[in-house]
N, C-alpha and C positions, 0 to 999 in steps of 0.2 A: 857419643861421649856422655851426653846428659843422662841417657838411660842407665849407663854403667854407674855414674855417680849416684843417681837415685837408688839403684839397687844396692850399692855399697852402703849408703846411708841407712837404708831400711834394715839391711843385715846387721849393721852395728847396733841399731836401736833394739832389734829383736834379741840379739845375743847379750846386750847389756841388761835387758830385762830378765833374761834367763839367769845371768850371773847374779843379779840382785835378788831374785827369788831363791836361788841356791844359797846365797849368803844368809838370807833371812832364816832359812831352814837349818843350815849348818851351824848358825849361831846358837841354836837350841841344844846341840849335842857336842859341839867342839869348843875349846877355849877360844876367846875372841881373837887372839893373835893368829890362830890357825884357820878360822872360819873364812876370812877374806881370801887368803891364798888358795885354799881348797875350792872355794866358789869360783875363783878365776880359772883355776886349772880345769874344773869340771865344765864350765861354760866353753872354754877354749877347746877342750877335747870334743864336746858335742858339736861345736861349730865346724871343727876340722872334719869330723866324720860326715856331717851333713854336706859340706862343700865337696868332700871327696866323692860321695855317692852321686851328687849332681854332676861333678866333673867327669866321672866315669861314664855316665849316661850321655853327656854332651860329647865326650870323646868318641863313644861308640857310634852316635848319630853322625858325627862329623866324618868319621872314617868311611862310611857309606859302602855301597855295593861294589864299587871298583876295588876297594881295599879287601873286601870279603873274597873277591875272586882270587887273591893271592895268599889267602890265609891257609894254615893247616886245618885239618878237621877239628882238632882240639881248640885252636884259636877261634874258629867259626862258632863252636858250641859256646865258648866263653863270651864271645861277642853277642850272640843271641840271648844268653842269660842276662847280660846287662840291659839289653833292649827290652826284654820282657819284664824285668824288674821295674824299669822306668815306666812301663805301662800298668803298673800296679799288681803284677803277679808275684807271688812268692815262688821262687825258683829253687829246685833241688837238682843238682847234677848227679847223674848216675855214675857208677864206676866206669872206667875207661874201657875195660874189656868185660865181656859177659854181661852186657847191659840189658839183655832181654828185649832189644829192639827200641829202646828209648834212651835218648841222651839227656833229656831234661824232663822233669815233672813240674808242671805249673799248678798252682793252687790259688784260688781266689773265691771268696764268698761261697764256700762249700763245693765248688766245682774243681775237679782234677782233670788235667790234660796231659797226656804223654806226647812228647815231641821227639821225633827222629830227625836229627839235623844232618844234612848232606851237603857238604861243600864240594862242588863238582866243576869240571870243565865241560861237561856235556849234560844233556837232559837225564833226569833220574828215572830209573825203570821200576818194574813191578816189585823187585825184591824189597825195596825200601817201604813200599806200601804194605807188603805182607808182614814185615817186621813191625811196622807201626800198629797194624791191626792186632797182632799178637801182644805187643806191649800194653795196649789198652786193657786187655784181659789180665795180664800178669800184674800190672800195677793198680788194678781196680780203678782205672780212669773213666771219666764220663765221656771223654772225647779223645781222639788220636789225630795227630798231625804229622806231616812230613814237611819240613821247611828247608828250602835250598836257595842257593844264590843263582840257580839256573831255572830251568823249566822241567817239564815232565813228558815222558813219551806218551803216545796215545794209549798204549796198553796200561800204563800206570794210571792214567786218568780214568780209564774204564774200570779197572779194578778198585780204585779209590771210591768211585761212585757206589759200587755194589757193596764194598766193605765199610762204607761210611767213615772214610778217612779223609780229613781235610788236607788239601794240598796248597801250600804257600810257596809259590815260586818268586821269581825276581820282582814281579809287579806287586804281589801281596806284601812282601817284606818291605818294599819301598813305601807303600801306602800305609800299612798297619803299624810298622815298627819305626820307620824313619820319618814318616809324615811328609813324604815327597813323591815325586814321580820317579819311576825307575830309570836307571842309567843302563845303557846298552852294555852287555857283558863284554869282558875283555877278550874272551875266546869265543867259542861257538855260541850261536844264538840259543835262547831258551827253548825254542821248539825246533831246533835244527834237525833232529833225528826223530821223525814221527814213526813210531812202530814198535 
């Protein structure tokens, strides 16, 4: 409870300072009667946007891998986009069909990564790795990844190694995007079908 109160107090101070700064600037260009309401509206909108972005990231982390197991493919892509943004990546979602093998394009500090997202009930096979390798070329990415809520077949891991495609299964998603240990899948195990 104390932590929440301290966080709220700090947020109020930060956004009050933003509002004060906005008022000082707006006073220079607006009539005095309009400067204060405009500054309050601006600070409120910025605060709401900030809280909304942090709330979406917290929501995505809280939903976790068990929730991912029940998502549609599109929901899984959106979930990953929120998690990657929270990790500092600029995320672009590709079109739903004809995506040339990538669902997300990540960018950060001059690096581009194409991501093939696969929400599955069983291990992901070689086709996803082939699509990811092709997407890296098509989108001019530096790296390619396949990210899934499950695991990968032995053949997919073998091809990924030779094609230089990163594979993020359940364990990597839990560690890298959720910051926790993985949860057992709701259906088949991540490496249930080797081959």
